[in-house]
MIDOSE-1310 file (N, C-alpha, C; in nm, 2 decimals, decimal comma, always signed):
residues 136
xxxx	-3,57/-4,59/-13,23/-3,58/-4,45/-13,21/-3,51/-4,38/-13,32; -3,55/-4,26/-13,35/-3,50/-4,19/-13,46/-3,38/-4,11/-13,43; -3,33/-4,04/-13,54/-3,22/-3,96/-13,53/-3,24/-3,84/-13,44; -3,36/-3,80/-13,40/-3,38/-3,69/-13,31/-3,34/-3,74/-13,17
xxxx	-3,32/-3,87/-13,15/-3,28/-3,92/-13,02/-3,14/-3,86/-12,99; -3,13/-3,80/-12,87/-2,99/-3,75/-12,84/-2,99/-3,71/-12,69; -2,87/-3,69/-12,65/-2,84/-3,64/-12,52/-2,74/-3,53/-12,54; -2,73/-3,44/-12,44/-2,63/-3,33/-12,46/-2,49/-3,39/-12,45
xxxx	-2,40/-3,32/-12,53/-2,26/-3,37/-12,52/-2,21/-3,36/-12,38; -2,11/-3,44/-12,34/-2,06/-3,44/-12,20/-2,01/-3,30/-12,16; -1,96/-3,23/-12,25/-1,90/-3,09/-12,22/-2,01/-2,99/-12,21; -2,13/-3,02/-12,25/-2,24/-2,91/-12,25/-2,28/-2,88/-12,11
xxxx	-2,28/-2,75/-12,07/-2,32/-2,71/-11,94/-2,47/-2,74/-11,92; -2,50/-2,80/-11,81/-2,64/-2,83/-11,78/-2,70/-2,72/-11,70; -2,82/-2,67/-11,75/-2,88/-2,56/-11,68/-2,95/-2,62/-11,55; -2,96/-2,55/-11,45/-3,02/-2,60/-11,32/-3,16/-2,65/-11,35
xxxx	-3,18/-2,78/-11,29/-3,31/-2,84/-11,30/-3,34/-2,91/-11,43; -3,25/-2,90/-11,53/-3,28/-2,97/-11,65/-3,19/-3,08/-11,69; -3,08/-3,10/-11,61/-2,98/-3,20/-11,65/-3,03/-3,34/-11,66; -3,13/-3,37/-11,58/-3,19/-3,51/-11,59/-3,32/-3,51/-11,66
xxxx	-3,35/-3,40/-11,73/-3,48/-3,40/-11,80/-3,48/-3,48/-11,92; -3,58/-3,56/-11,94/-3,60/-3,64/-12,06/-3,73/-3,62/-12,11; -3,74/-3,59/-12,24/-3,87/-3,56/-12,31/-3,88/-3,66/-12,43; -3,97/-3,75/-12,42/-3,99/-3,84/-12,53/-4,13/-3,82/-12,60
xxxx	-4,12/-3,81/-12,73/-4,25/-3,81/-12,81/-4,28/-3,95/-12,85; -4,39/-4,00/-12,82/-4,44/-4,13/-12,86/-4,53/-4,11/-12,98; -4,49/-4,17/-13,09/-4,55/-4,15/-13,22/-4,57/-4,28/-13,30; -4,61/-4,26/-13,42/-4,63/-4,38/-13,51/-4,59/-4,33/-13,65
xxxx	-4,53/-4,41/-13,73/-4,48/-4,37/-13,86/-4,60/-4,33/-13,95; -4,71/-4,40/-13,93/-4,83/-4,37/-14,02/-4,91/-4,25/-13,98; -4,87/-4,18/-13,87/-4,95/-4,07/-13,81/-4,90/-3,94/-13,88; -4,99/-3,88/-13,96/-4,96/-3,75/-14,03/-4,94/-3,64/-13,93
xxxx	-5,02/-3,64/-13,82/-5,00/-3,54/-13,72/-4,86/-3,54/-13,66; -4,81/-3,66/-13,63/-4,67/-3,68/-13,58/-4,57/-3,62/-13,68; -4,59/-3,64/-13,81/-4,50/-3,59/-13,91/-4,49/-3,44/-13,90; -4,61/-3,37/-13,88/-4,61/-3,23/-13,87/-4,54/-3,18/-13,73
xxxx	-4,57/-3,26/-13,63/-4,52/-3,22/-13,50/-4,37/-3,24/-13,48; -4,31/-3,32/-13,57/-4,17/-3,35/-13,56/-4,08/-3,23/-13,56; -4,12/-3,13/-13,65/-4,04/-3,01/-13,66/-4,05/-2,93/-13,53; -4,17/-2,92/-13,47/-4,19/-2,85/-13,35/-4,11/-2,91/-13,24
xxxx	-4,11/-3,05/-13,24/-4,03/-3,12/-13,13/-3,88/-3,09/-13,15; -3,83/-3,08/-13,27/-3,69/-3,05/-13,30/-3,66/-2,91/-13,25; -3,76/-2,82/-13,27/-3,74/-2,68/-13,22/-3,73/-2,67/-13,07; -3,82/-2,75/-13,00/-3,81/-2,76/-12,86/-3,68/-2,81/-12,81
xxxx	-3,62/-2,91/-12,88/-3,49/-2,96/-12,85/-3,39/-2,85/-12,85; -3,39/-2,77/-12,95/-3,30/-2,66/-12,96/-3,31/-2,56/-12,85; -3,43/-2,54/-12,80/-3,46/-2,45/-12,69/-3,41/-2,50/-12,55; -3,40/-2,63/-12,54/-3,36/-2,70/-12,42/-3,24/-2,79/-12,44
xxxx	-3,12/-2,74/-12,47/-3,01/-2,82/-12,51/-2,96/-2,91/-12,40; -2,99/-2,89/-12,27/-2,94/-2,97/-12,16/-3,03/-3,09/-12,14; -3,15/-3,09/-12,20/-3,24/-3,20/-12,19/-3,22/-3,31/-12,30; -3,26/-3,43/-12,27/-3,26/-3,53/-12,37/-3,39/-3,54/-12,44
xxxx	-3,40/-3,54/-12,57/-3,52/-3,55/-12,65/-3,51/-3,68/-12,73; -3,62/-3,76/-12,72/-3,62/-3,88/-12,79/-3,75/-3,89/-12,87; -3,74/-3,94/-12,99/-3,86/-3,96/-13,08/-3,88/-4,11/-13,09; -3,98/-4,17/-13,03/-4,00/-4,31/-13,01/-4,12/-4,35/-13,10
xxxx	-4,10/-4,44/-13,19/-4,21/-4,50/-13,27/-4,27/-4,61/-13,19; -4,39/-4,61/-13,15/-4,45/-4,71/-13,07/-4,46/-4,85/-13,13; -4,46/-4,85/-13,26/-4,46/-4,98/-13,33/-4,32/-5,03/-13,36; -4,23/-4,95/-13,41/-4,09/-4,99/-13,44/-4,02/-5,02/-13,31
xxxx	-4,05/-4,95/-13,21/-3,99/-4,97/-13,08/-4,09/-5,03/-12,98; -4,17/-5,13/-13,02/-4,27/-5,18/-12,94/-4,22/-5,26/-12,82; -4,10/-5,32/-12,83/-4,04/-5,39/-12,71/-4,00/-5,29/-12,60; -3,97/-5,17/-12,64/-3,93/-5,06/-12,55/-4,06/-5,00/-12,48
xxxx	-4,16/-4,98/-12,57/-4,28/-4,92/-12,52/-4,36/-5,02/-12,43; -4,35/-5,14/-12,46/-4,41/-5,25/-12,39/-4,56/-5,24/-12,37; -4,61/-5,23/-12,25/-4,76/-5,23/-12,23/-4,82/-5,09/-12,21; -4,75/-4,98/-12,24/-4,80/-4,85/-12,23/-4,90/-4,83/-12,34
xxxx	-5,03/-4,80/-12,31/-5,13/-4,77/-12,41/-5,12/-4,63/-12,46; -5,09/-4,61/-12,59/-5,09/-4,48/-12,65/-5,20/-4,48/-12,75; -5,30/-4,40/-12,72/-5,42/-4,39/-12,80/-5,43/-4,26/-12,89; -5,36/-4,16/-12,85/-5,37/-4,03/-12,91/-5,23/-3,98/-12,94
xxxx	-5,21/-3,92/-13,05/-5,08/-3,87/-13,09/-5,09/-3,72/-13,11; -4,98/-3,65/-13,08/-4,86/-3,69/-13,02/-4,88/-3,71/-12,87; -4,81/-3,81/-12,81/-4,81/-3,83/-12,67/-4,67/-3,80/-12,62; -4,66/-3,72/-12,51/-4,53/-3,69/-12,45/-4,51/-3,77/-12,32
xxxx	-4,39/-3,81/-12,29/-4,35/-3,86/-12,16/-4,24/-3,76/-12,12; -4,26/-3,70/-12,01/-4,15/-3,61/-11,96/-4,11/-3,66/-11,82; -3,98/-3,68/-11,81/-3,93/-3,73/-11,68/-3,82/-3,65/-11,63; -3,81/-3,64/-11,50/-3,70/-3,57/-11,43/-3,63/-3,67/-11,35
xxxx	-3,51/-3,71/-11,38/-3,45/-3,82/-11,31/-3,53/-3,95/-11,34; -3,56/-4,01/-11,23/-3,65/-4,14/-11,24/-3,79/-4,11/-11,22; -3,83/-3,98/-11,21/-3,97/-3,95/-11,18/-4,04/-3,90/-11,30; -4,16/-3,96/-11,33/-4,25/-3,92/-11,44/-4,32/-3,79/-11,40
xxxx	-4,29/-3,69/-11,48/-4,36/-3,56/-11,45/-4,49/-3,55/-11,53; -4,49/-3,61/-11,65/-4,61/-3,60/-11,73/-4,61/-3,71/-11,83; -4,73/-3,77/-11,85/-4,75/-3,87/-11,96/-4,89/-3,84/-12,01; -4,90/-3,81/-12,14/-5,03/-3,79/-12,20/-5,02/-3,72/-12,34
xxxx	-5,13/-3,72/-12,40/-5,13/-3,65/-12,53/-5,12/-3,50/-12,52; -5,07/-3,43/-12,62/-5,06/-3,29/-12,62/-5,11/-3,24/-12,75; -5,15/-3,11/-12,75/-5,20/-3,05/-12,88/-5,07/-3,04/-12,97; -5,09/-3,06/-13,10/-4,98/-3,03/-13,19/-4,94/-2,89/-13,18
xxxx	-4,81/-2,86/-13,20/-4,76/-2,73/-13,19/-4,67/-2,73/-13,06; -4,58/-2,64/-13,05/-4,48/-2,64/-12,94/-4,53/-2,58/-12,81; -4,64/-2,50/-12,81/-4,68/-2,43/-12,69/-4,71/-2,52/-12,57; -4,79/-2,62/-12,59/-4,83/-2,70/-12,48/-4,71/-2,78/-12,42
xxxx	-4,63/-2,83/-12,51/-4,51/-2,90/-12,46/-4,41/-2,81/-12,39; -4,40/-2,69/-12,44/-4,31/-2,59/-12,38/-4,36/-2,56/-12,24; -4,49/-2,55/-12,22/-4,54/-2,52/-12,08/-4,51/-2,64/-11,99; -4,53/-2,76/-12,04/-4,51/-2,88/-11,96/-4,36/-2,90/-11,92
xxxx	-4,27/-2,87/-12,02/-4,13/-2,88/-11,99/-4,09/-2,78/-11,89; -4,14/-2,66/-11,90/-4,11/-2,55/-11,81/-4,16/-2,59/-11,67; -4,28/-2,64/-11,66/-4,34/-2,68/-11,53/-4,26/-2,79/-11,47; -4,21/-2,89/-11,55/-4,13/-3,00/-11,49/-3,99/-2,94/-11,44
xxxx	-3,94/-2,84/-11,50/-3,82/-2,78/-11,46/-3,84/-2,70/-11,33; -3,95/-2,63/-11,33/-3,98/-2,53/-11,22/-4,03/-2,60/-11,09; -4,10/-2,71/-11,11/-4,17/-2,78/-11,00/-4,12/-2,92/-10,97; -4,02/-2,94/-10,88/-3,96/-3,07/-10,86/-4,06/-3,17/-10,82
xxxx	-4,18/-3,13/-10,76/-4,28/-3,23/-10,72/-4,38/-3,27/-10,83; -4,37/-3,21/-10,94/-4,47/-3,23/-11,05/-4,47/-3,38/-11,08; -4,58/-3,44/-11,08/-4,60/-3,58/-11,12/-4,75/-3,60/-11,16; -4,77/-3,62/-11,28/-4,91/-3,64/-11,32/-4,92/-3,71/-11,46
xxxx	-5,03/-3,79/-11,46/-5,07/-3,84/-11,59/-5,19/-3,76/-11,64; -5,21/-3,76/-11,77/-5,33/-3,69/-11,82/-5,45/-3,75/-11,76; -5,55/-3,66/-11,72/-5,67/-3,71/-11,66/-5,75/-3,81/-11,74; -5,73/-3,82/-11,87/-5,80/-3,91/-11,96/-5,72/-4,04/-11,98
xxxx	-5,60/-4,05/-11,91/-5,52/-4,17/-11,94/-5,58/-4,30/-11,88; -5,57/-4,41/-11,95/-5,62/-4,53/-11,91/-5,56/-4,57/-11,77; -5,63/-4,66/-11,70/-5,57/-4,70/-11,57/-5,44/-4,78/-11,59; -5,35/-4,76/-11,50/-5,22/-4,82/-11,51/-5,12/-4,74/-11,59
xxxx	-5,16/-4,63/-11,65/-5,07/-4,55/-11,73/-4,94/-4,50/-11,66; -4,96/-4,46/-11,54/-4,85/-4,40/-11,46/-4,74/-4,51/-11,44; -4,78/-4,63/-11,40/-4,69/-4,74/-11,37/-4,62/-4,78/-11,50; -4,69/-4,79/-11,61/-4,63/-4,82/-11,74/-4,54/-4,71/-11,79
xxxx	-4,58/-4,59/-11,77/-4,49/-4,48/-11,80/-4,36/-4,48/-11,72; -4,37/-4,51/-11,59/-4,25/-4,52/-11,51/-4,16/-4,63/-11,56; -4,21/-4,74/-11,60/-4,13/-4,85/-11,66/-4,06/-4,80/-11,79; -4,14/-4,74/-11,87/-4,09/-4,69/-12,00/-3,97/-4,59/-11,97
xxxx	-3,99/-4,50/-11,88/-3,89/-4,40/-11,85/-3,76/-4,47/-11,81; -3,77/-4,57/-11,72/-3,65/-4,64/-11,68/-3,59/-4,71/-11,80; -3,66/-4,77/-11,89/-3,61/-4,84/-12,01/-3,54/-4,74/-12,10; -3,60/-4,62/-12,12/-3,54/-4,52/-12,20/-3,41/-4,47/-12,15
xxxx	-3,40/-4,45/-12,02/-3,28/-4,41/-11,95/-3,17/-4,51/-11,97; -3,21/-4,64/-11,96/-3,11/-4,75/-11,97/-3,06/-4,77/-12,11; -3,15/-4,75/-12,21/-3,11/-4,78/-12,35/-3,06/-4,67/-12,43; -3,07/-4,54/-12,38/-3,02/-4,43/-12,46/-2,91/-4,35/-12,39
């Protein structure tokens, strides 16, 4: 995982509903779209200081990603506690991710995979979320 990987400092106040929020961008070093999206992802991190933002290279961190199929970049995994709120590709630019993050914060019951996600994506995403929480 890259240097964008972080969690809020222990003294940072957690805003309601976001203290257990994890947002992971699943990318690849060769993906030029991901290169462009990285700045947008960093800006989102600044807007949500209580959340943990992770930049995960699916090839460099293949043991962590395991059997999750990532076919389109950028792909976001958004989790609240141990619950997967969203897993799927997003349009480059901060707007779509911002809406998903806000929805995860506002709706405790939110749980969805992208409609185009391959079968088994939700279970694989749940496993990845658990591994990310344990390793970061």
